[in-house]
N, C-alpha and C positions, 0 to 999 in steps of 0.2 A: 767760464767757458762751458759750452754747452757739449751734448755728445755729437751733434754735427759739427761742431768746431774741432773736436777731437779727430772725428773721420776726416775731415778736410786736412788736417795738419799731417796726419799718419799718411794719407794718399799721396800728398805732395812731396813728403820726405822720402817715401818709398818708391815712388812712381807706381802704384798699384791703383786699379780702378776703385772708385769711390764705393761701389757697389759691394765689392769683395771686402774691402776694409769695414763697411757698415755690418755685413753678416758676421765678420769675425768679432767685432766688438760687441754686437748683440749676443752672440754665442757665448763669449766670456762673461758677460754680465748674467746671462741666465745660469750658467754653470756655477758661479758664486753664489747667486740666489739659491739654487738647487741645494748646494751643499749645506748653506746656512739652514735652510728649511728642514733638512735631515738630521741637523745637529752637528755637523762637521765644520770645523773652522777651516779657513783658507789662509795659508801662509805663503806670501810673496817676498822673498828674500832682498833685502834693499829697498823694499816699497812699504810693506806693512802687512798687517794681518786683518782679515774680515773675520770677526769673532762673534760669538752668541753669548750674550750677557743675561744674566738672571737678576731681575729686580725683585726685591723683596717685598712682601705684603706691606701696604701702609695705609693709613687713614686720611682721607681727604675731605673736602668740603665742598658742597653745593651752594654757593654763595647766593644764588637766586631764590632757593628754597630754604636757606639757613639750615641745611641739614647736614649731617656727618655721613659719609659713604665709605665704605671698605672697598680698596682697590687691591685686588688679589694679585699674588706673585704671577710674573710673566717674564718671557724671554723676550730680548730685542736684539737686532743685529747692531754691530759697532764696528768701527774702524780704528785700529790702533796703528799709527804710522811708526816705521823703522827709526832706530836712531839716526842714521844717514839723512834720512828724508827731514826729520825735525831739525837737524843741525843745518841742512841746507837752507830751510825756509828762515831760521833765526839769522843766518848769516846774510841773505839776500834780500828779505822783506824788511823795509823799514817800519818802524813803529808809528 
């Protein structure tokens, strides 16, 4: 499912113009991104959490040059689904 699909479904279900829904979805995504970039987590009850995870420093390899490189510690965005979300997927999606 793409962002356009989400916009179309919301527009169809709520009877709102696609342009308005598009602006709302874009604003939501920008607010989540801005919160994570400023170090704040976003908690959506019943859906999940957008969090900032810290990756530790590690040693990697450049296989083309056969050298060892040091990958510094860094933060990455992550999504942690709510228990209700996880249970719904487990129950409704076949393996």
